[in-house]
C-alpha positions, 0 to 999 in steps of 0.5 A: 252890418246886418246881424248874422241869423242865429240859426247860421251861427248855431250851424257854424258852431256845429261844423267847428272841430270838437274841442274839449273842456278842461280836465278836472283840477285836483280839488282837495276835499280836505277842510283842515289846514296844516296849522292855524288859519286866518280869515282875510277880510277886506272891507269896501271902505278899504278898497275905496281908500286904495282907489281914491289914493291912487286917483289923487296921484293920477289927477295931478297929471291931468291936462287942461283937456282932461287927459291923464298925461303919462309923467314919463312919456309926456303924453296921454297913453292908451286907455289911462284917461277912460280908466281913470274916469271910471274909477273916479265915477265909482268913488262919486257913486260911493259918496267919496272923492268929491274933490275929484268930481271935476277931474272925473267929468273932464276925463269922461268928456275928453275920452268920449271926444276921442271915441267919437272922432274914431281910432285915429284920435284915440291914443295909440288906437286903443279904441276897444279898451274904451268901450266897457269903462265908458259905457258903464261910467255913464250911469255913474256920472248921470247925477253929477251932470246936466241932462243935455250933457248926458244925452250928448255922452250917450249919443257919442257912445253910439259911435259905430265900432268900425269907427272906434276899433282899428284893424278889426280883422287883425287884432284877435289876441286878448285885445279882441276880448275887450271889444267883445265885452265892450260891445255887449255893455253897449248893447245892454244899454241900447247904445248899439244894436243887440243883434249886431253886437251878438254877431260880432261876439259870436264871430270873435268866439267861433271864427277869430280864435277866441274859442280855440285859445281857451278850449284847446288848453288842458285847464281852459286857461287863456292862451294869448299866443304871444310868447313861448311859453305862454304868458300866465299874466296875459292869460288872466286878461283874456279869460277875465274879459270873457268871464265879465262878458258872461257874468254881465248876461251875454245870451248869444248862441255860444254863451253856455260854452264860453261860460263853462270854459271860463268857469273851468279856467278860473277854478284852475287859477285857485291852484296857481295862486300863491298862498300869499295872494300873488298871481303866477309868474311867467310870460310877458307882463308878469310880475306887474302889480295889476296881475294880482288885481285881475285875480282879485276881480275874477275871484270876487266874481266867482264867489258871487256865482257859487254863493248864488248857487248855494255852494257855500264852500267854493264861494268862501274859497273864492272870497278868501282867494280874492282877499289874499290877492287884494292884500298882496298888492298892498306890499307895492303901495308907495309912500315916497314923496309924489307917489304916496298912495299909488303903486309900483307898476312892477313888483319892486320899489325901483324908480319908475323911470328905470322900467325894471321888468317892463314891456314896451306897453308898460307905462305908469299911466295905462297900468295905473289906470288898469289897477284902479279900473279893475279895483273899481269893477270889483267894488261894484260886484263884491258881496261882503257877506260871503264868509271866507274859508281856506283856499286850495293854495292854503290847504295843499295836497295837489300837484298841478302841471299846466298845459305844455304851452305854459309849461309849469308845475305847481306843488303844494303841501299844507299851504307851502307851494313850489313852482317849477318852470319846466320850460324856459323862454328860448325866443325873446319877446320884446328883447326879454326872456320872460320865463326862466327854466328851473324852480322860481317860486316858493311861498307859504301861507302867511309868509312873504313869497318875495323872499325867494327864489323870487321868480328868477331871471334870465337876462339876455344881456348878462353873462358871457357869450359862448359857442359850444362846438364839437372837435370838428367845429360843428356848432351845438349851442350858442348861449350866455353863461351866468345869464340866468338864476333860478333854483336849479343845477349848475355845472362846469361845461368845458371851462366855465360854470353854466346854470340850467336857466342859461340853456332854455333852448336845449334843456327842459324839465320832466316832472315825476310825482311820487306821493301827494297828500295835504301835508306831504308831497314828494316829486322829482324833476329830471333836467334833460337836454332835448336837442342832441347837444349833449350835456349833463342830466340832473335829477332834483328831488323835492319833499314838501311839508307845511314847514319847509322844503327838503331838496336834493340835486344829483347829476346822472353822469360824473360832473362838477356841479352845484345847486344855484340858490337865488338870494334877494338882496335889494328890490329898490330897498336893501334887504338884510342878507347873511351868508355863513359856511352852511346857511344863507338867509334874507329878510326885509328889515321891517318884517319878521319873515325870513328865507333860509337856505340850509346846507345838509351835506357834511362838507359844503361850499357856498360860493358868492363870487358870481355877479348879481342879476336884476329881475322884476322883483329885485337884485338876485345874488346867485349862490352856488352850494356845492359838495364832493358828495354825490348829491347836494341837499338843502332845507329851504325854510320860509320862517315866520317870526314865531317859528323855530330859529333857522339855527335850531333847524340846522342843528336838529335836522337828522336823516332817518331810514325812511325820511327825516326829523327836525325841530319843525316836524318829522317825515317817515315814509308817507306820513308827516308829523308837525307842530300843529298837525299830522297825517298821511296814508295809513292806519295809525298815527303816534302823535306824542311819539311814545311808541303807542298809536294815538289814532287807529283807523279800521282801514287804510286811508288818507287822513289829517289830524290837528293836535295840541301838544300831542292831543288830537283836536280834530280829524278828517279822512278821505273815506268813511272809516272808524277811528279809535282815539283814547278808548273811544270809537268815532265814525268818520264820513269822507271829508267831514272833519270831526272836532274833538273836545 
């Protein structure tokens, strides 16, 4: 195919509809964290150890032809073999994995044989996935093979794309981005014509939806258009490939537009990442371990971009985010016989054969390959000299509502994050509902977010079918009650209890943000029906501090109601759970982290009678907190080992006229005061609570103060102000911390 002249590509771009770049993400200018902060360091050696351990397990399933055979399918699947080959090549390049050399060479030879024969010989016709890893692996293996074999490999890598890639006009979702990146990798090596490769990439971007998928999004996230709501897991796939394309030097007519879009989108994901390093949930293929690896790779890449620009702080944020993502996956590294050193496919420890949380494409071979391939890519580009600094998800002070196509709300105060799904999946994908309506995740810096609400679940096979009808027999709704569990309202409809997650087709959540500060966030979620079916409206209020979440749920019409609380009880290993008259908690036996749901009502009943539901994270026990009072109020307390006991928090909690106080801290109006820090919007702060202000600003500002037992140690404001502390006057510059002796 002759290349399209550059001037025609530019002309076509001018004729396209004008699509906007992302609106700015809520960049927190503050530097001071709410409490002690820990830099997360990951060495190159540690990364190689993880790759090598997993490759050794995969090598056990290599057949005589060199293919990696999936142990559960009994055959080679998709791209498992070329991904394994690239990972082993990386180990050899780094001077490791010598015992895997022959396995790596055989994997390369077999993958290239399949590539040369074309799409019908490539497992599952996944030819576009072969291009980048095999092209980049050539140089890795060159020192370990003869020149004749290397020349043969190079010649095979010149195979025309139309031979390799099936259905070129049809595969235009995220799969197309694999072909774009792979063709550019081949072009850089002189294996295909550069002009033809550029023409293919430009056509994919301008004519085959890639541009529209990312530029129509509110934050330039990649919309795969394969589920509703969109998948935040697959988002990282398409955007990550496009990011790799531009960072590997793509210089076609649309290069600058692609770069700006993927840089914007990747910056937005700093706010979607959980403080414990996890990528966001939702959409098909969520809660797969490789989701976090994709974030790891993209964050490492962007750390380099900003470091090379001299933007040290942003580079350090990306570096810390990358390290958090890598350390996140270690939770699912297996130690059971036969699998030691490798990883679960989804975020649990159930038997691989049970396929918990899998989609049809989820297999051991291909997704283990995905994990080691992208880890190996990251090893090649990492700059270990970049000093990490706190990430947006560790600092807090934002509420981010994604594009309605994704439909999530992420709020964060001082490193404590709450994620609410504003819409649920009403149309099954692969027979599953991947996105449950309601609050799905609460995470905290330095704390294990698996403990709850554990990302929720809507199981389309669970619960009891029910047809809601009018007295005249008109059908208003069909659903299965007690089929979902998220943190959210449940109520009696007709004669049975129904949960908000049961009704994704007819209910949605509308957020209302009241106050946002790095240490304090207040917002509400209004649950309403949207189809005229009728039902109860609810409002759930949230107060976020660095320590805990205080939430209250109330119906807007008279109703028998309660608050559903998901309690993780088993993820393939039993957890320690306790339910008392006023509190429910869960923890891993070998961890000091625990999650506590503490009732604040004078009269409360915790119902445990509902059956548990199995999610991709584990078995979730739905508890119902109910009361005869107008509103159910609870504290959600993610406790670390050195934090105050949950019992003392429950005993010491007290509502005040403008907030509350507890052994964890105090909230009054727009101000928070905790064990390590305090701040808000105002002019004064009484740190030691003696009735006299310890800090006085000369004008109203947003400020953060770090303290030690009531003595200020650092202060930061959002504007240029003067502050009076202990008889001294200091001039503050906006977002420049002042450290005190």
